[in-house]
C-alpha positions as CSV (number, residue, x, y, z in Angstrom):
1,X,-104.5,35.5,-68.5
2,X,-106.5,37.5,-66.0
3,X,-108.7,34.5,-65.3
4,X,-105.6,32.3,-64.7
5,X,-104.1,34.9,-62.3
6,X,-107.4,35.1,-60.4
7,X,-107.6,31.3,-60.1
8,X,-104.0,31.1,-58.8
9,X,-104.5,33.8,-56.1
10,X,-104.5,31.9,-52.8
11,X,-107.5,33.6,-51.4
12,X,-109.5,32.4,-54.5
13,X,-108.5,28.8,-54.0
14,X,-110.9,26.6,-52.0
15,X,-110.3,23.1,-50.5
16,X,-113.1,20.7,-50.0
17,X,-115.5,23.5,-50.9
18,X,-115.1,25.1,-47.4
19,X,-111.5,26.1,-46.7
20,X,-110.3,29.4,-48.1
21,X,-106.5,29.6,-48.3
22,X,-105.0,32.9,-47.0
23,X,-101.3,32.6,-46.7
24,X,-98.4,30.4,-45.5
25,X,-97.6,30.2,-41.8
26,X,-94.2,28.6,-42.7
27,X,-91.1,30.1,-44.1
28,X,-91.4,29.0,-47.7
29,X,-88.4,27.5,-49.5
30,X,-88.0,25.2,-52.5
31,X,-87.4,22.0,-50.5
32,X,-90.4,22.5,-48.2
33,X,-92.5,19.3,-48.2
34,X,-95.1,20.2,-45.6
35,X,-96.1,23.8,-45.6
36,X,-98.6,25.0,-43.0
37,X,-101.2,27.3,-44.3
38,X,-103.6,29.8,-42.7
39,X,-107.1,29.2,-43.9
40,X,-110.7,30.2,-43.2
41,X,-113.2,27.4,-42.6
42,X,-116.6,28.8,-43.7
43,X,-118.5,25.9,-42.1
44,X,-116.6,25.9,-38.8
45,X,-118.2,26.7,-35.4
46,X,-121.6,25.7,-36.5
47,X,-121.4,27.6,-39.8
48,X,-120.2,30.9,-38.4
49,X,-116.7,30.4,-39.7
50,X,-113.3,30.0,-38.0
51,X,-109.6,30.2,-38.8
52,X,-107.7,26.9,-39.1
53,X,-104.2,25.7,-39.9
54,X,-103.8,23.3,-42.8
55,X,-100.8,21.2,-43.2
56,X,-100.3,20.4,-46.8
57,X,-97.9,17.4,-47.2
58,X,-96.4,17.2,-50.7
59,X,-94.3,14.6,-52.6
60,X,-95.8,12.0,-50.2
61,X,-94.4,9.0,-52.1
62,X,-91.0,10.4,-52.9
63,X,-89.6,7.6,-50.8
64,X,-90.8,4.6,-48.9
65,X,-89.5,6.1,-45.6
66,X,-91.5,9.3,-46.1
67,X,-94.7,7.5,-47.0
68,X,-94.4,5.4,-43.9
69,X,-93.7,8.5,-41.8
70,X,-96.8,10.3,-43.1
71,X,-99.0,7.2,-42.5
72,X,-97.6,6.9,-39.0
73,X,-98.3,10.6,-38.4
74,X,-101.8,10.2,-39.7
75,X,-102.6,7.3,-37.4
76,X,-101.2,9.1,-34.3
77,X,-103.0,12.3,-35.1
78,X,-106.3,10.5,-35.6
79,X,-106.0,8.3,-32.5
80,X,-104.5,10.7,-30.0
81,X,-106.0,14.0,-30.9
82,X,-108.8,13.9,-28.4
83,X,-106.5,14.8,-25.6
84,X,-106.7,18.5,-24.6
85,X,-102.9,18.7,-24.4
86,X,-102.2,17.3,-27.9
87,X,-103.0,19.1,-31.2
88,X,-106.6,18.6,-32.3
89,X,-107.2,17.2,-35.8
90,X,-110.2,19.0,-37.2
91,X,-110.4,17.3,-40.6
92,X,-108.7,15.3,-43.3
93,X,-109.4,16.1,-46.9
94,X,-109.9,13.3,-49.4
95,X,-107.3,13.6,-52.2
96,X,-108.5,15.1,-55.5
97,X,-107.5,12.0,-57.4
98,X,-107.5,8.8,-55.3
99,X,-105.4,6.7,-57.7
100,X,-102.6,9.2,-58.4
101,X,-102.5,11.6,-55.4
102,X,-99.1,12.6,-54.2
103,X,-100.1,14.8,-51.2
104,X,-102.7,15.2,-48.5
105,X,-104.2,18.0,-46.4
106,X,-104.6,17.8,-42.6
107,X,-106.7,20.5,-40.9
108,X,-105.8,21.5,-37.3
109,X,-107.0,23.9,-34.7
110,X,-105.2,27.2,-35.2
111,X,-102.8,28.2,-32.5
112,X,-101.2,31.6,-31.8
113,X,-97.6,30.6,-32.1
114,X,-95.0,27.9,-31.1
115,X,-93.3,28.0,-27.7
116,X,-90.1,29.1,-29.2
117,X,-91.6,32.3,-30.6
118,X,-93.6,32.8,-27.3
119,X,-90.4,32.6,-25.2
120,X,-88.7,35.1,-27.5
121,X,-91.7,37.4,-27.0
122,X,-91.4,37.0,-23.2
123,X,-87.7,37.9,-23.4
124,X,-88.5,41.0,-25.5
125,X,-91.0,42.1,-22.9
126,X,-88.4,41.5,-20.1
127,X,-85.9,43.5,-22.0
128,X,-88.3,46.4,-22.6
129,X,-89.1,46.3,-18.9
130,X,-85.5,46.3,-17.9
131,X,-84.7,49.1,-20.3
132,X,-87.6,51.3,-19.0
133,X,-86.3,50.8,-15.4
134,X,-82.8,51.6,-16.4
135,X,-84.0,54.8,-18.1
136,X,-85.9,55.7,-15.0
137,X,-89.2,55.5,-16.8
138,X,-90.7,53.2,-14.2
139,X,-92.3,49.8,-14.7
140,X,-94.9,48.9,-17.3
141,X,-92.8,49.4,-20.5
142,X,-92.8,45.7,-21.2
143,X,-96.6,45.5,-21.3
144,X,-96.5,47.7,-24.5
145,X,-94.4,45.1,-26.3
146,X,-96.2,41.8,-25.7
147,X,-97.4,39.3,-23.2
148,X,-95.0,38.7,-20.2
149,X,-94.0,35.2,-18.9
150,X,-94.7,34.5,-15.3
151,X,-93.8,31.6,-13.0
152,X,-97.4,30.4,-12.9
153,X,-97.5,30.4,-16.7
154,X,-94.3,28.3,-16.8
155,X,-95.9,25.9,-14.3
156,X,-99.0,25.5,-16.4
157,X,-97.0,24.9,-19.5
158,X,-95.0,22.2,-17.9
159,X,-98.0,20.5,-16.4
160,X,-99.7,20.5,-19.8
161,X,-96.6,19.2,-21.5
162,X,-96.1,16.4,-19.0
163,X,-99.8,15.5,-19.0
164,X,-99.6,15.1,-22.8
165,X,-96.5,13.0,-22.5
166,X,-97.9,10.8,-19.7
167,X,-100.9,10.1,-22.0
168,X,-98.7,9.3,-24.9
169,X,-96.3,7.1,-22.9
170,X,-99.2,5.3,-21.2
171,X,-100.6,4.6,-24.7
172,X,-97.2,3.1,-25.8
173,X,-96.1,6.1,-27.9
174,X,-92.9,8.0,-27.9
175,X,-92.9,11.5,-29.4
176,X,-89.1,11.7,-30.0
177,X,-89.1,15.3,-31.0
178,X,-90.1,17.4,-28.0
179,X,-88.7,20.9,-28.4
180,X,-90.3,24.5,-28.3
181,X,-90.8,24.6,-32.0
182,X,-93.2,21.5,-31.7
183,X,-95.1,22.9,-28.7
184,X,-97.9,25.3,-29.7
185,X,-99.7,27.8,-27.5
186,X,-103.1,29.4,-28.2
187,X,-104.4,32.9,-27.4
188,X,-105.0,31.9,-23.7
189,X,-101.4,30.5,-23.5
190,X,-102.6,26.9,-23.3
191,X,-100.0,24.5,-24.6
192,X,-100.5,21.6,-27.0
193,X,-97.9,19.0,-28.3
194,X,-97.8,18.9,-32.1
195,X,-95.9,17.2,-34.9
196,X,-96.1,13.4,-34.6
197,X,-93.9,12.9,-37.7
198,X,-91.1,11.2,-35.7
199,X,-93.3,9.4,-33.1
200,X,-93.1,5.7,-32.7
201,X,-95.5,3.1,-31.3
202,X,-94.5,0.3,-29.0
203,X,-95.5,-2.6,-31.2
204,X,-92.3,-4.7,-31.3
205,X,-91.7,-7.6,-29.0
206,X,-88.9,-9.5,-30.6
207,X,-86.6,-8.3,-33.4
208,X,-86.3,-4.6,-33.9
209,X,-85.4,-2.6,-37.1
210,X,-82.5,-0.3,-36.6
211,X,-83.8,2.3,-39.1
212,X,-86.8,2.8,-37.0
213,X,-84.9,3.8,-33.8
214,X,-82.0,6.0,-34.8
215,X,-80.3,8.4,-32.4
216,X,-80.6,11.2,-35.0
217,X,-83.9,12.6,-33.7
218,X,-84.8,15.9,-32.0
219,X,-82.6,18.9,-32.1
220,X,-79.4,18.4,-30.1
221,X,-80.2,20.9,-27.5
222,X,-83.1,18.7,-26.4
223,X,-81.6,15.3,-27.0
224,X,-81.3,12.9,-24.1
225,X,-77.6,12.0,-23.4
226,X,-78.2,8.2,-23.7
227,X,-78.9,8.7,-27.4
228,X,-75.2,9.7,-27.8
229,X,-73.7,6.7,-26.0
230,X,-73.7,4.4,-29.0
231,X,-71.5,6.8,-30.9
232,X,-68.0,5.8,-31.9
233,X,-65.7,8.5,-30.8
234,X,-62.9,7.7,-33.2
235,X,-61.1,10.9,-34.3
236,X,-62.3,10.5,-37.9
237,X,-66.0,10.2,-36.8
238,X,-68.0,13.1,-38.3
239,X,-70.2,15.3,-36.1
240,X,-71.8,17.7,-38.4
241,X,-75.1,19.5,-37.8
242,X,-77.4,21.6,-40.0
243,X,-78.1,25.4,-39.7
244,X,-80.8,26.5,-37.3
245,X,-84.4,26.9,-38.7
246,X,-86.2,28.2,-35.7
247,X,-86.8,31.8,-34.5
248,X,-84.5,31.0,-31.7
249,X,-81.3,28.9,-31.7
250,X,-82.0,25.2,-32.3
251,X,-79.9,22.9,-34.4
252,X,-80.9,19.5,-35.9
253,X,-78.8,16.8,-37.4
254,X,-78.5,17.1,-41.1
255,X,-80.0,13.6,-41.6
256,X,-82.9,12.8,-39.2
257,X,-83.3,9.3,-40.7
258,X,-79.6,8.4,-40.6
259,X,-78.8,5.0,-39.0
260,X,-76.1,4.5,-36.4
261,X,-75.4,0.8,-35.8
262,X,-76.8,-0.4,-32.4
263,X,-74.7,-2.0,-29.7
264,X,-76.0,-5.4,-28.5
265,X,-77.7,-5.3,-25.1
266,X,-75.7,-6.3,-22.0
267,X,-76.0,-10.0,-21.2
268,X,-78.7,-10.6,-18.6
269,X,-80.2,-7.2,-19.0
270,X,-83.9,-6.9,-18.0
271,X,-86.4,-7.1,-20.9
272,X,-87.9,-3.9,-22.1
273,X,-91.0,-3.1,-24.0
274,X,-89.0,-0.8,-26.2
275,X,-86.4,-1.8,-28.8
276,X,-83.9,-4.3,-27.3
277,X,-81.0,-3.0,-29.3
278,X,-81.4,0.8,-28.7
279,X,-81.4,3.4,-25.9
280,X,-85.0,4.2,-26.4
281,X,-87.5,4.6,-23.6
282,X,-90.0,7.2,-22.5
283,X,-87.1,8.8,-20.6
284,X,-85.9,10.5,-23.8
285,X,-89.1,12.6,-24.0
286,X,-88.8,13.4,-20.3
287,X,-85.3,14.7,-20.8
288,X,-86.5,16.9,-23.6
289,X,-89.3,18.2,-21.4
290,X,-86.7,19.0,-18.8
291,X,-84.6,21.0,-21.3
292,X,-87.8,22.9,-22.3
293,X,-88.5,23.6,-18.6
294,X,-85.1,25.1,-18.1
295,X,-85.5,27.2,-21.2
296,X,-88.9,28.6,-20.1
297,X,-87.3,29.8,-16.9
298,X,-84.6,31.9,-18.5
299,X,-85.5,32.3,-22.2
300,X,-82.2,30.7,-23.2
301,X,-81.4,27.2,-24.6
302,X,-80.0,25.1,-21.8
303,X,-77.4,23.2,-23.9
304,X,-75.8,25.4,-26.7
305,X,-76.6,24.3,-30.2
306,X,-74.0,22.7,-32.5
307,X,-71.7,21.3,-29.8
308,X,-69.6,18.3,-30.8
309,X,-70.6,15.1,-28.9
310,X,-67.8,15.2,-26.4
311,X,-68.5,18.9,-25.5
312,X,-72.2,18.2,-25.3
313,X,-71.8,15.4,-22.8
314,X,-69.4,17.4,-20.7
315,X,-71.9,20.3,-20.7
316,X,-74.7,17.9,-19.6
317,X,-72.7,16.4,-16.9
318,X,-71.4,19.7,-15.6
319,X,-75.1,20.8,-15.3
320,X,-76.7,17.6,-14.0
321,X,-73.7,16.1,-12.1
322,X,-72.0,12.7,-12.4
323,X,-74.5,9.8,-11.7
324,X,-73.9,8.0,-8.5
325,X,-74.5,4.5,-10.1
326,X,-71.1,2.7,-10.5
327,X,-72.0,1.4,-13.9
328,X,-73.3,4.7,-15.4
329,X,-70.5,4.8,-18.0
330,X,-71.8,1.6,-19.5
331,X,-75.1,3.2,-20.4
332,X,-77.1,0.1,-19.6
333,X,-74.7,-1.9,-21.8
334,X,-75.2,0.4,-24.8
335,X,-72.1,2.5,-24.6
336,X,-69.6,1.9,-27.4
337,X,-66.1,1.0,-26.2
338,X,-64.7,4.4,-27.2
339,X,-67.6,6.2,-25.5
340,X,-67.2,4.2,-22.3
341,X,-63.4,5.0,-22.2
342,X,-64.2,8.7,-22.7
343,X,-66.8,8.8,-20.0
344,X,-64.5,7.0,-17.5
345,X,-61.7,9.6,-18.3
346,X,-63.9,12.5,-17.2
347,X,-63.6,14.1,-13.8
348,X,-66.3,13.9,-11.2
349,X,-68.9,16.7,-11.7
350,X,-70.9,17.9,-8.7
351,X,-73.6,19.5,-10.8
352,X,-74.5,23.2,-10.9
353,X,-76.4,24.9,-8.1
354,X,-79.9,25.1,-9.7
355,X,-80.9,27.9,-7.3
356,X,-78.0,30.0,-8.5
357,X,-78.8,29.1,-12.2
358,X,-82.5,29.9,-11.9
359,X,-82.9,32.8,-9.4
360,X,-86.4,33.1,-8.1
361,X,-87.4,29.6,-8.8
362,X,-88.8,27.6,-5.8
363,X,-86.9,24.7,-4.2
364,X,-89.7,22.4,-5.6
365,X,-89.1,23.7,-9.1
366,X,-85.3,23.1,-9.0
367,X,-85.9,19.7,-7.5
368,X,-88.2,18.8,-10.4
369,X,-85.7,20.1,-12.8
370,X,-83.0,17.8,-11.3
371,X,-85.4,14.8,-11.7
372,X,-86.2,15.6,-15.3
373,X,-82.6,16.1,-16.3
374,X,-80.9,13.2,-14.6
375,X,-78.1,12.0,-16.8
376,X,-78.8,8.3,-16.3
377,X,-82.4,7.5,-17.6
378,X,-82.8,5.0,-14.7
379,X,-82.7,8.0,-12.3
380,X,-85.1,10.1,-14.4
381,X,-88.6,10.6,-13.2
382,X,-91.5,9.4,-15.5
383,X,-93.9,11.9,-16.9
384,X,-96.8,10.4,-14.8
385,X,-94.7,10.6,-11.6
386,X,-93.6,14.2,-12.4
387,X,-97.2,15.3,-12.4
388,X,-97.5,14.3,-8.7
389,X,-94.5,16.5,-7.8
390,X,-95.2,19.3,-5.2
391,X,-94.1,21.9,-7.7
392,X,-97.6,21.5,-9.4
393,X,-99.7,21.7,-6.2
394,X,-100.9,25.2,-7.0
395,X,-102.2,24.4,-10.5
396,X,-103.1,20.7,-10.4
397,X,-106.8,21.3,-9.6
398,X,-107.1,23.2,-12.9
399,X,-106.5,20.0,-14.9
400,X,-108.9,17.5,-13.4
401,X,-110.6,14.9,-15.6
402,X,-107.9,14.5,-18.2
403,X,-108.4,11.4,-20.4
404,X,-106.7,8.2,-19.4
405,X,-104.2,6.5,-21.7
406,X,-105.6,4.3,-24.4
407,X,-104.6,1.0,-25.9
408,X,-103.5,1.2,-29.5
409,X,-104.4,-1.7,-31.8
410,X,-101.2,-3.4,-33.0
411,X,-102.9,-4.3,-36.3
412,X,-103.1,-0.6,-37.2
413,X,-99.3,-0.5,-37.3
414,X,-98.6,-3.8,-39.2
415,X,-97.1,-1.8,-42.0
416,X,-94.1,-1.0,-39.8
417,X,-93.2,-4.7,-39.6
418,X,-93.9,-6.2,-43.0
419,X,-91.1,-6.8,-45.5
420,X,-91.3,-4.1,-48.3
421,X,-92.5,-5.5,-51.6
422,X,-92.4,-4.2,-55.1
423,X,-95.8,-2.6,-54.7
424,X,-95.3,-1.3,-51.2
425,X,-95.9,2.3,-52.2
426,X,-99.3,1.3,-53.7
427,X,-100.2,-0.5,-50.5
428,X,-99.3,2.6,-48.4
429,X,-101.3,4.8,-50.8
430,X,-104.4,2.7,-50.2
431,X,-103.8,2.6,-46.4
432,X,-103.5,6.4,-46.3
433,X,-106.7,6.8,-48.3
434,X,-108.5,4.3,-46.0
435,X,-107.3,6.2,-42.9
436,X,-108.7,9.5,-44.3
437,X,-112.0,8.0,-45.3
438,X,-112.4,6.2,-42.0
439,X,-111.7,9.4,-40.1
440,X,-114.3,11.4,-42.2
441,X,-116.9,8.7,-41.6
442,X,-116.4,8.6,-37.9
443,X,-116.5,12.4,-37.6
444,X,-119.6,12.8,-39.8
445,X,-117.8,14.7,-42.5
446,X,-119.1,12.5,-45.3
447,X,-117.2,10.0,-47.5
448,X,-115.2,12.6,-49.4
449,X,-115.2,16.1,-51.0
450,X,-113.7,18.3,-53.6
451,X,-110.0,18.4,-52.9
452,X,-107.1,20.3,-54.6
453,X,-103.8,19.3,-56.0
454,X,-101.0,19.6,-53.3
455,X,-98.4,19.9,-56.1
456,X,-99.7,23.4,-56.8
457,X,-98.6,24.6,-53.3
458,X,-95.0,24.9,-54.3
459,X,-95.9,27.1,-57.3
460,X,-98.4,29.5,-55.7
461,X,-97.3,32.6,-53.9
462,X,-99.2,32.3,-50.6
463,X,-99.8,35.9,-49.5
464,X,-102.8,38.2,-49.0
465,X,-106.3,37.7,-47.8
466,X,-109.7,39.2,-48.5
467,X,-111.1,38.1,-45.1
468,X,-111.8,40.6,-42.3
469,X,-108.6,41.5,-40.5
470,X,-108.0,40.0,-37.1
471,X,-104.9,38.8,-35.1
472,X,-104.0,35.4,-36.5
473,X,-101.4,32.8,-35.6
474,X,-98.1,34.3,-34.3
475,X,-98.3,37.8,-35.8
476,X,-98.3,39.8,-32.5
477,X,-95.6,37.5,-30.9
478,X,-93.4,37.8,-34.0
479,X,-93.7,41.6,-34.0
480,X,-92.4,41.6,-30.4
481,X,-89.6,39.3,-31.3
482,X,-88.5,41.2,-34.4
483,X,-88.7,44.7,-32.8
484,X,-86.3,44.0,-29.9
485,X,-82.7,43.2,-29.2
486,X,-83.0,39.4,-28.5
487,X,-82.6,38.2,-32.1
488,X,-79.7,40.6,-32.7
489,X,-77.7,39.1,-29.8
490,X,-77.6,42.3,-27.8
491,X,-79.6,40.9,-24.8
492,X,-80.1,42.0,-21.2
493,X,-78.6,39.6,-18.6
494,X,-81.1,37.1,-17.2
495,X,-80.8,38.4,-13.7
496,X,-82.0,41.9,-14.8
497,X,-85.1,40.7,-16.5
498,X,-87.6,42.1,-14.1
499,X,-90.8,41.0,-15.9
500,X,-89.9,37.3,-16.1
501,X,-91.5,36.6,-12.7
502,X,-90.1,33.1,-11.9
503,X,-91.8,32.8,-8.6
504,X,-95.5,31.9,-8.4
505,X,-97.8,34.9,-9.0
506,X,-101.1,34.7,-7.1
507,X,-104.0,32.9,-8.9
508,X,-106.5,35.1,-10.6
509,X,-109.8,35.7,-8.7
510,X,-112.6,33.3,-9.5
């Protein structure tokens, strides 16, 4: 019995003979299918050891859709991870049984926390600062809580986010799920884009498959308005959303893979490299980036979570303003008849005064925000063009020599287009295994190793560690969040948050 307990303790379990499991970095629940684990790599950093994050994907072949999604995420993670603004894939572990495995392990660079938690920490710091000033204790109270958020830091985050998106879009890839929970920051506050599970490659040139391009992606607060335009606004149409799962308010649709029938394109419409029967283009990621930008400036979600479709569109239009194009209600020929009638019935919106909404932000910053959050995707700036905006003049030289976009091989994504057969899951199993082994061979990690059964992850209590204590993952940020008023709803007004310095702070001395 004692031997069994010792074997099941997480810090006694090893993966590939080198990774020592410590605890979960995810909120564990019975339906979790991809827990993220804190682990110690005994061979990392030239054998001196390093902390890593291991994503353990379980029940991989529960459905054909999930198996394809994981294979897709594998391919994107392998091919795009060399960019400094995308999550770096350290290793892939060969499954413990190549013929019957039902899960895989992906090893990533360990980051401090996600942007959602980091913003909450910044708000907690600002509240402590404002409280100290109100109590006549002077400035500096916020520094005892956590790391503040400054205008220059926001500018760096946005440049890194847009640089990563420009690389992905130039490579023919849409992320489709840009939100603070999928943007990770390290100890130096450098941002990386993570979670390629909903990404798609531009590999279609003729017919498209509707199930691959649904509007039910990305939390609603970060969803581009054109993805709503196909909706039928009949009174009986449902508009349900699921509860939030982030440290800060964020709501996702209950069914991320649900299919909404597409509307045929407008006759004579210009051809697009992206699906001919959907609203998809790189502009959806740009909109999400704009929503993230607005959130970093105030610490608050731009569009409240959980709004019905009509209210969400009104909120977006009241913020961005009614487009000047006469055919904007048609959504490029994609608006459903009921949606078009609804949009035509709305009053003209002038748009909010961005200088008033974001006090302290420069004119260049609010101009970029307007370009990122244009309601009509035809008026929205691209990620590559946004990087040339004057708002980034003071930080651009810090990011010279970024990799150029790469050309993906369409043959690597043929599994997306083939008709499913009776043995499709077997084929996908072999392709996943081949992808893992090819990665290990290219990166000099050998043909394989001693793995572990992912099924055991749901049965093991992941807590405790025997390794030397040190700050890991989001512990310090989470403590700041939990210890202050932000999560309890008793927050300080944005205009009184003295330590959220929205203007540029001077660059640090060289």
